N, CA, C and O atoms as a Tinker XYZ file with bonds, in Angstrom:
   260  protein
     1  N      1.005000    5.658000    7.458000    73     2
     2  CA     1.238000    4.639000    6.465000    64     1     3
     3  C     -0.046000    3.853000    6.187000    63     2     4     5
     4  O     -0.372000    3.572000    5.034000    81     3
     5  N     -0.755000    3.508000    7.231000    73     3     6
     6  CA    -1.987000    2.740000    7.066000    64     5     7
     7  C     -3.034000    3.573000    6.344000    63     6     8     9
     8  O     -3.757000    3.062000    5.488000    81     7
     9  N     -3.117000    4.853000    6.684000    73     7    10
    10  CA    -4.104000    5.726000    6.045000    64     9    11
    11  C     -3.834000    5.855000    4.555000    63    10    12    13
    12  O     -4.766000    5.824000    3.751000    81    11
    13  N     -2.574000    5.999000    4.181000    73    11    14
    14  CA    -2.224000    6.137000    2.764000    64    13    15
    15  C     -2.631000    4.889000    1.983000    63    14    16    17
    16  O     -3.162000    4.996000    0.878000    81    15
    17  N     -2.386000    3.718000    2.547000    73    15    18
    18  CA    -2.754000    2.475000    1.878000    64    17    19
    19  C     -4.273000    2.341000    1.805000    63    18    20    21
    20  O     -4.804000    1.839000    0.815000    81    19
    21  N     -4.971000    2.785000    2.843000    73    19    22
    22  CA    -6.441000    2.740000    2.832000    64    21    23
    23  C     -7.006000    3.657000    1.758000    63    22    24    25
    24  O     -7.951000    3.295000    1.057000    81    23
    25  N     -6.420000    4.854000    1.631000    73    23    26
    26  CA    -6.871000    5.770000    0.587000    64    25    27
    27  C     -6.584000    5.206000   -0.795000    63    26    28    29
    28  O     -7.399000    5.363000   -1.704000    81    27
    29  N     -5.460000    4.562000   -0.966000    73    27    30
    30  CA    -5.133000    3.931000   -2.245000    64    29    31
    31  C     -6.182000    2.869000   -2.573000    63    30    32    33
    32  O     -6.687000    2.819000   -3.695000    81    31
    33  N     -6.506000    2.034000   -1.610000    73    31    34
    34  CA    -7.509000    0.990000   -1.807000    64    33    35
    35  C     -8.861000    1.599000   -2.175000    63    34    36    37
    36  O     -9.527000    1.132000   -3.099000    81    35
    37  N     -9.258000    2.631000   -1.455000    73    35    38
    38  CA   -10.522000    3.310000   -1.737000    64    37    39
    39  C    -10.518000    3.893000   -3.148000    63    38    40    41
    40  O    -11.502000    3.766000   -3.877000    81    39
    41  N     -9.419000    4.527000   -3.531000    73    39    42
    42  CA    -9.309000    5.120000   -4.858000    64    41    43
    43  C     -9.411000    4.057000   -5.941000    63    42    44    45
    44  O    -10.139000    4.232000   -6.918000    81    43
    45  N     -8.686000    2.958000   -5.774000    73    43    46
    46  CA    -8.717000    1.893000   -6.780000    64    45    47
    47  C    -10.111000    1.284000   -6.920000    63    46    48    49
    48  O    -10.545000    0.960000   -8.026000    81    47
    49  N    -10.794000    1.134000   -5.815000    73    47    50
    50  CA   -12.134000    0.528000   -5.861000    64    49    51
    51  C    -13.183000    1.474000   -6.447000    63    50    52    53
    52  O    -14.219000    1.028000   -6.940000    81    51
    53  N    -12.909000    2.787000   -6.392000    73    51    54
    54  CA   -13.913000    3.745000   -6.852000    64    53    55
    55  C    -13.702000    4.203000   -8.298000    63    54    56    57
    56  O    -14.577000    4.863000   -8.859000    81    55
    57  N    -12.571000    3.872000   -8.910000    73    55    58
    58  CA   -12.335000    4.268000  -10.302000    64    57    59
    59  C    -13.270000    3.479000  -11.206000    63    58    60    61
    60  O    -13.301000    2.249000  -11.175000    81    59
    61  N    -14.034000    4.213000  -12.014000    73    59    62
    62  CA   -14.950000    3.551000  -12.944000    64    61    63
    63  C    -14.548000    3.770000  -14.396000    63    62    64    65
    64  O    -14.953000    3.012000  -15.277000    81    63
    65  N    -13.759000    4.795000  -14.643000    73    63    66
    66  CA   -13.335000    5.087000  -16.005000    64    65    67
    67  C    -12.092000    4.264000  -16.356000    63    66    68    69
    68  O    -11.092000    4.313000  -15.640000    81    67
    69  N    -12.154000    3.521000  -17.440000    73    67    70
    70  CA   -11.058000    2.638000  -17.848000    64    69    71
    71  C     -9.780000    3.434000  -18.138000    63    70    72    73
    72  O     -8.686000    3.010000  -17.766000    81    71
    73  N     -9.919000    4.573000  -18.795000    73    71    74
    74  CA    -8.739000    5.376000  -19.127000    64    73    75
    75  C     -8.053000    5.914000  -17.877000    63    74    76    77
    76  O     -6.824000    5.946000  -17.808000    81    75
    77  N     -8.836000    6.335000  -16.892000    73    75    78
    78  CA    -8.256000    6.811000  -15.637000    64    77    79
    79  C     -7.523000    5.678000  -14.927000    63    78    80    81
    80  O     -6.449000    5.889000  -14.364000    81    79
    81  N     -8.095000    4.484000  -14.950000    73    79    82
    82  CA    -7.443000    3.324000  -14.332000    64    81    83
    83  C     -6.120000    3.025000  -15.024000    63    82    84    85
    84  O     -5.127000    2.725000  -14.361000    81    83
    85  N     -6.100000    3.104000  -16.359000    73    83    86
    86  CA    -4.864000    2.859000  -17.110000    64    85    87
    87  C     -3.788000    3.863000  -16.721000    63    86    88    89
    88  O     -2.640000    3.484000  -16.487000    81    87
    89  N     -4.150000    5.142000  -16.652000    73    87    90
    90  CA    -3.191000    6.191000  -16.295000    64    89    91
    91  C     -2.677000    5.962000  -14.871000    63    90    92    93
    92  O     -1.479000    6.081000  -14.611000    81    91
    93  N     -3.572000    5.640000  -13.971000    73    91    94
    94  CA    -3.182000    5.433000  -12.578000    64    93    95
    95  C     -2.249000    4.232000  -12.436000    63    94    96    97
    96  O     -1.240000    4.308000  -11.735000    81    95
    97  N     -2.579000    3.143000  -13.087000    73    95    98
    98  CA    -1.731000    1.949000  -13.019000    64    97    99
    99  C     -0.375000    2.193000  -13.672000    63    98   100   101
   100  O      0.646000    1.707000  -13.186000    81    99
   101  N     -0.362000    2.940000  -14.766000    73    99   102
   102  CA     0.911000    3.276000  -15.397000    64   101   103
   103  C      1.764000    4.125000  -14.451000    63   102   104   105
   104  O      2.975000    3.927000  -14.351000    81   103
   105  N      1.130000    5.060000  -13.768000    73   103   106
   106  CA     1.835000    5.889000  -12.787000    64   105   107
   107  C      2.467000    5.026000  -11.702000    63   106   108   109
   108  O      3.638000    5.205000  -11.366000    81   107
   109  N      1.702000    4.100000  -11.157000    73   107   110
   110  CA     2.210000    3.234000  -10.090000    64   109   111
   111  C      3.383000    2.379000  -10.578000    63   110   112   113
   112  O      4.329000    2.134000   -9.830000    81   111
   113  N      3.318000    1.934000  -11.817000    73   111   114
   114  CA     4.337000    1.024000  -12.327000    64   113   115
   115  C      5.588000    1.739000  -12.842000    63   114   116   117
   116  O      6.660000    1.135000  -12.884000    81   115
   117  N      5.476000    3.004000  -13.232000    73   115   118
   118  CA     6.592000    3.695000  -13.879000    64   117   119
   119  C      7.294000    4.699000  -12.966000    63   118   120   121
   120  O      8.522000    4.787000  -12.967000    81   119
   121  N      6.527000    5.448000  -12.194000    73   119   122
   122  CA     7.104000    6.550000  -11.416000    64   121   123
   123  C      7.867000    6.060000  -10.190000    63   122   124   125
   124  O      7.690000    4.935000   -9.723000    81   123
   125  N      8.722000    6.947000   -9.688000    73   123   126
   126  CA     9.548000    6.648000   -8.515000    64   125   127
   127  C      9.393000    7.727000   -7.460000    63   126   128   129
   128  O      9.067000    8.872000   -7.772000    81   127
   129  N      9.625000    7.361000   -6.228000    73   127   130
   130  CA     9.656000    8.295000   -5.112000    64   129   131
   131  C     10.994000    8.116000   -4.413000    63   130   132   133
   132  O     11.283000    7.042000   -3.886000    81   131
   133  N     11.799000    9.150000   -4.406000    73   131   134
   134  CA    13.157000    9.087000   -3.832000    64   133   135
   135  C     13.954000    7.933000   -4.426000    63   134   136   137
   136  O     14.704000    7.262000   -3.718000    81   135
   137  N     13.791000    7.702000   -5.728000    73   135   138
   138  CA    14.559000    6.676000   -6.419000    64   137   139
   139  C     13.997000    5.265000   -6.323000    63   138   140   141
   140  O     14.530000    4.347000   -6.947000    81   139
   141  N     12.938000    5.078000   -5.559000    73   139   142
   142  CA    12.336000    3.751000   -5.394000    64   141   143
   143  C     11.026000    3.695000   -6.179000    63   142   144   145
   144  O     10.198000    4.597000   -6.054000    81   143
   145  N     10.826000    2.657000   -6.979000    73   143   146
   146  CA     9.559000    2.548000   -7.716000    64   145   147
   147  C      8.362000    2.570000   -6.760000    63   146   148   149
   148  O      8.385000    1.937000   -5.704000    81   147
   149  N      7.330000    3.298000   -7.143000    73   147   150
   150  CA     6.144000    3.426000   -6.295000    64   149   151
   151  C      5.514000    2.059000   -6.030000    63   150   152   153
   152  O      5.039000    1.801000   -4.925000    81   151
   153  N      5.507000    1.196000   -7.023000    73   151   154
   154  CA     4.947000   -0.141000   -6.833000    64   153   155
   155  C      5.688000   -0.893000   -5.720000    63   154   156   157
   156  O      5.062000   -1.564000   -4.899000    81   155
   157  N      7.012000   -0.780000   -5.694000    73   155   158
   158  CA     7.791000   -1.423000   -4.624000    64   157   159
   159  C      7.438000   -0.850000   -3.260000    63   158   160   161
   160  O      7.338000   -1.591000   -2.282000    81   159
   161  N      7.248000    0.457000   -3.187000    73   159   162
   162  CA     6.874000    1.087000   -1.920000    64   161   163
   163  C      5.521000    0.580000   -1.432000    63   162   164   165
   164  O      5.348000    0.282000   -0.250000    81   163
   165  N      4.567000    0.486000   -2.354000    73   163   166
   166  CA     3.237000    0.007000   -1.978000    64   165   167
   167  C      3.265000   -1.435000   -1.485000    63   166   168   169
   168  O      2.652000   -1.765000   -0.470000    81   167
   169  N      3.974000   -2.283000   -2.205000    73   167   170
   170  CA     4.068000   -3.690000   -1.799000    64   169   171
   171  C      4.738000   -3.806000   -0.433000    63   170   172   173
   172  O      4.306000   -4.593000    0.409000    81   171
   173  N      5.784000   -3.027000   -0.218000    73   171   174
   174  CA     6.481000   -3.043000    1.064000    64   173   175
   175  C      5.570000   -2.598000    2.199000    63   174   176   177
   176  O      5.555000   -3.215000    3.263000    81   175
   177  N      4.815000   -1.533000    1.977000    73   175   178
   178  CA     3.906000   -1.036000    3.022000    64   177   179
   179  C      2.811000   -2.043000    3.333000    63   178   180   181
   180  O      2.499000   -2.290000    4.498000    81   179
   181  N      2.233000   -2.619000    2.297000    73   179   182
   182  CA     1.166000   -3.604000    2.516000    64   181   183
   183  C      1.710000   -4.817000    3.258000    63   182   184   185
   184  O      1.050000   -5.345000    4.153000    81   183
   185  N      2.901000   -5.258000    2.896000    73   183   186
   186  CA     3.534000   -6.391000    3.570000    64   185   187
   187  C      3.802000   -6.063000    5.035000    63   186   188   189
   188  O      3.546000   -6.881000    5.920000    81   187
   189  N      4.312000   -4.873000    5.282000    73   187   190
   190  CA     4.616000   -4.450000    6.656000    64   189   191
   191  C      3.345000   -4.390000    7.490000    63   190   192   193
   192  O      3.325000   -4.857000    8.628000    81   191
   193  N      2.270000   -3.809000    6.921000    73   191   194
   194  CA     1.001000   -3.717000    7.646000    64   193   195
   195  C      0.455000   -5.107000    7.956000    63   194   196   197
   196  O     -0.103000   -5.331000    9.030000    81   195
   197  N      0.612000   -6.032000    7.027000    73   195   198
   198  CA     0.134000   -7.393000    7.236000    64   197   199
   199  C      0.900000   -8.059000    8.377000    63   198   200   201
   200  O      0.306000   -8.743000    9.212000    81   199
   201  N      2.205000   -7.862000    8.412000    73   199   202
   202  CA     3.024000   -8.444000    9.473000    64   201   203
   203  C      2.652000   -7.859000   10.830000    63   202   204   205
   204  O      2.560000   -8.584000   11.820000    81   203
   205  N      2.440000   -6.551000   10.872000    73   203   206
   206  CA     2.081000   -5.893000   12.128000    64   205   207
   207  C      0.729000   -6.391000   12.618000    63   206   208   209
   208  O      0.566000   -6.672000   13.806000    81   207
   209  N     -0.247000   -6.503000   11.712000    73   207   210
   210  CA    -1.568000   -6.970000   12.139000    64   209   211
   211  C     -1.518000   -8.421000   12.598000    63   210   212   213
   212  O     -2.257000   -8.801000   13.507000    81   211
   213  N     -0.657000   -9.246000   11.985000    73   211   214
   214  CA    -0.514000  -10.633000   12.424000    64   213   215
   215  C      0.076000  -10.699000   13.824000    63   214   216   217
   216  O     -0.355000  -11.500000   14.654000    81   215
   217  N      1.064000   -9.853000   14.079000    73   215   218
   218  CA     1.664000   -9.825000   15.412000    64   217   219
   219  C      0.645000   -9.375000   16.451000    63   218   220   221
   220  O      0.594000   -9.928000   17.550000    81   219
   221  N     -0.162000   -8.382000   16.116000    73   219   222
   222  CA    -1.179000   -7.891000   17.051000    64   221   223
   223  C     -2.229000   -8.960000   17.316000    63   222   224   225
   224  O     -2.720000   -9.091000   18.437000    81   223
   225  N     -2.575000   -9.730000   16.276000    73   223   226
   226  CA    -3.598000  -10.773000   16.427000    64   225   227
   227  C     -3.152000  -11.800000   17.461000    63   226   228   229
   228  O     -3.972000  -12.311000   18.224000    81   227
   229  N     -1.868000  -12.103000   17.492000    73   227   230
   230  CA    -1.334000  -13.094000   18.418000    64   229   231
   231  C     -0.824000  -12.462000   19.707000    63   230   232   233
   232  O     -0.236000  -13.150000   20.542000    81   231
   233  N     -1.043000  -11.161000   19.877000    73   231   234
   234  CA    -0.654000  -10.493000   21.110000    64   233   235
   235  C      0.848000  -10.274000   21.239000    63   234   236   237
   236  O      1.351000  -10.089000   22.347000    81   235
   237  N      1.566000  -10.293000   20.130000    73   235   238
   238  CA     3.005000  -10.096000   20.164000    64   237   239
   239  C      3.294000   -8.633000   19.845000    63   238   240   241
   240  O      2.991000   -8.151000   18.754000    81   239
   241  N      3.875000   -7.947000   20.800000    73   239   242
   242  CA     4.260000   -6.549000   20.603000    64   241   243
   243  C      5.658000   -6.362000   21.171000    63   242   244   245
   244  O      6.195000   -7.256000   21.825000    81   243
   245  N      6.237000   -5.214000   20.922000    73   243   246
   246  CA     7.557000   -4.933000   21.457000    64   245   247
   247  C      7.556000   -4.941000   22.983000    63   246   248   249
   248  O      8.538000   -5.346000   23.605000    81   247
   249  N      6.446000   -4.491000   23.589000    73   247   250
   250  CA     6.369000   -4.458000   25.055000    64   249   251
   251  C      6.269000   -5.859000   25.665000    63   250   252   253
   252  O      6.652000   -6.056000   26.818000    81   251
   253  N      5.757000   -6.837000   24.901000    73   251   254
   254  CA     5.523000   -8.162000   25.481000    64   253   255
   255  C      6.766000   -9.020000   25.522000    63   254   256   257
   256  O      6.722000  -10.130000   26.053000    81   255
   257  N      7.893000   -8.540000   24.971000    73   255   258
   258  CA     9.125000   -9.325000   24.979000    64   257   259
   259  C      9.775000   -9.360000   26.330000    63   258   260
   260  O     10.823000   -9.984000   26.495000    81   259
């Protein structure tokens, strides 16, 4: 999950052609994966990764309970 989000970030930062960016953004906003909008999946993954990294920063893990 983290790798996929990292590749997405790398791809977005490396796009230089305006038309390619438009097509890519339209894809993210319109298409679905297993019935769920891709944009929703991306936001969910980024949110989940942020929560996990926050827990790790404070030393909170499943084992520490």
